[in-house]
N, C-alpha and C positions, 0 to 999 in steps of 0.2 A: 621492532615487533610489530608487523602490521596487524591488522584486525582479524584478516584471514588466518595468519597463524595462530592467533590468539583464540580464536574459536575453536579452532582445531584443537589447539590444548587444553583449551575449557572442557570438551567432549572427550580427551583422553584420559583427563584427570577424573572424571567423573564416572566414566565408563569402567576404570578399575573396581567400581561397586555398583555395577548396573544393578538394581535390584531386581529386574525380571529373572536375574540368574541366580539369587538367594533360593537356597535349599525351600524356605518356605513357602516363596511366589509361586514356585515350581510346582510344590505340591498341589496349591491353590489351582494353578492352572491344569494340571494334570486330575485334579478330582480327587486327589486322596486325602484330602484333610476333612477331619468331621466337623459336624454341627459345632461340638462343643470346640473343637481348635476356632472356627470362626466366631463363635461365641466369647472366647478369650480374647482374640484377636479386637474384636469390637470395643471390647471394653479397655483394652490396654491401650492401643493407637489412638483413642478418642480425645487423650491427653493433650496429645501434639495437633490434632485438628482442631481441637476447642483453643487451643491455646493461639495459634496462627492469627488470627486478628490484633492478638496481644502485640505480636511480635511488629508486626506492620507498625502498629500505635506507637510501639518505645524508638521505631525508627523516624515516623513522621514526625513528633514531638520532638525531634533534633536538629529537625531539618527548618529552614527558612523558607517563607513563604514563596513559592513557584511551580513552574513544571513540575519537576522532581518530587515536591511534596503533594502535589494536586493527584501524580499518576499513583503516590502510596496509598493516600485517602480514597481513589478511586478503587483499587483493589481491595484496601478493607472492606469498605461499603458494598464491594460485590460479594466478599466473604459472609458479610453480616447480614445478607436477604436485602439490604436496602434497594437493590436494581431489578427485583424479582416482583412476581406480580404475586405472589405471595407472602411475601416479606420474611419467608423462612430462611434461617441462616445457615450453612453449610456444615456448621456442628447439629444443628437441630436433624436436616436430612441425614446425617450419619446415625443418628438415631434410630432410624427408620431400618437402614442395614440390620443395627444391632436387635432391636426389636424382630427383624425375621429371622433372626439364630436365637432366640428366646431369651434377650437379655432386656430386660426392663430399664429406663431411665435411671431409677435408683440404682440399679446393678450397676449400671457404666458411670456415672456419677461418683458411685461411693467405693469405686473399685481401688484396692491398693495396687499402684503400680509398681512394675518392676525397676530395677537400678537403669536397665538400660534406657528406658522411656523417658524416666527423670533427666537423665543426662543428657537427651536428645534435647528436650525440652528445655533444658538449662542451656545448654549450647548454642540453641537459636534466641533464647532471651537476652545471654549474653552478647552475642554479635550485635543483635538488635541494638542494645542498649548502650554500648560499650565500644563497639568496634568502629571502623572507618567506614565511612557512608560504602565505599565500593566493597568494602568486606560484607556488609549486610546485604548489599543488592547482588552480589555474587551467590551468596548463601541461599537467598532466597531462588535464585533462577536455578542453581545444582539441586533444589526440589522440585519446582514447578516444572522444570523442562522434561522430568522423568515421568510425571502423572498422567501424561494424556494417554501413552501408551498402557502404562501399568493399568490407568483406570478403566480401558477398553478391556484389557484381559479380564480383570477381575469381573466386569461384568458378564463378559460371555461366561466365564467359569460360573458364578452366580445363578444365571440363567438355565444353561445347556447341562452343567454336569450336578447341580445341587439343586433343581428346580426351585430356585428362588424367583418370585414376584417381582414385578415391575419397579413396585414401590421399594423392595428391599433391596434392587439394586441401583437405583435413581441417582445415589450420591455419584458413583461411578460414572453412570451414564453423563451426568453433569459435566463433571471433570476430564471425563474424555474429550470433552470439545471447551470449555472453558478455560482451561490451563493452557491451549494452545495461543491463544490470546495473551494470557498472562505471560508466557514465556514469550513472545514478540513485545511486550512490553518492558520486561526485564532487560534485554539484550540491548532494546534501542537507550535504555537509561544507563547502564553498563558503559556501552559506546561514549554515551555523550560524557560520563563521569570520568571515564578514563582519558578522552581526549587525546590519544597518543603516550598519555604519560606511561613509561615501562612500570616505574616504581608501582603505580596502582594496578597495573597489570597483573605482575606478582604477586601484588596483595589478593586480587579476584581469583587468581588460580588457586593460591595457598587456600583461600578461604573456601571456594566450590570443595575443594576436594577434601578439606576435613568435615563439610555440611555433609557431603554424600558419603562420608565415611562412618558418622553419627548414625545417618538413616540405615546404611548395612547393619551396623552395631546392635539397633534397637530391634531388628528382625533376627539376630543373633539371639540377642534376649525372648523374644516372643517364640523362637524354635525351642529355647533351651528348656523354655517352660512347657512347651508342647511336648517333647521327647523326656523329659527328665533326664537329658544328657546335657554334658558342656557342651556349647556351640561354639566352634572356631571363629574367629572373625579374619577377614581379608589378611589382616596383619600378620596371623599366626605364620 
């Protein structure tokens, strides 16, 4: 399998769980969510946002010094705000979104998360701390490669359909741009790590699909909580 074929298959695998096609994000785009819905989402999804630097650190700590470890460390520093002018972490900026929807920091940090969010965090933690390096890289890429276009849709939706302030949607404006570069780095790291090894390519594809599915199922849980109905996953 050459890299062109690999990336085509990678996109096909995660495309089965294209988050912009999920009912919850479609409702966001269409402007049919309530402020209560968005507030609930902000408190639930925060756990994954807040945990992302920890996922990176779990992988980083298992790596030998070198270019790969340096790249992971740089991504983590960006998430923690070390590379920004104001020094605010991305999870802190997420709290501006939550505040715009009426949720305080305490509301967010003390929220009892649904099972699907807990499962999402557990999955990324497991692959970062125990999976093969290529599996962790693929999972991170499957997540962050979807973020730019999703974040752009969210920012536009918050501004145009929900009347949110620039501060409220700043998290999404930032990630509509930042994760383009992050995705480029993940892809370079994956290509270096696979180095033509078809076994590693297969592991990467399976891991990417599994991560994409977990992200979809997290939205299933949020949609179920929003509607009070059982949300069916793509696997149904």
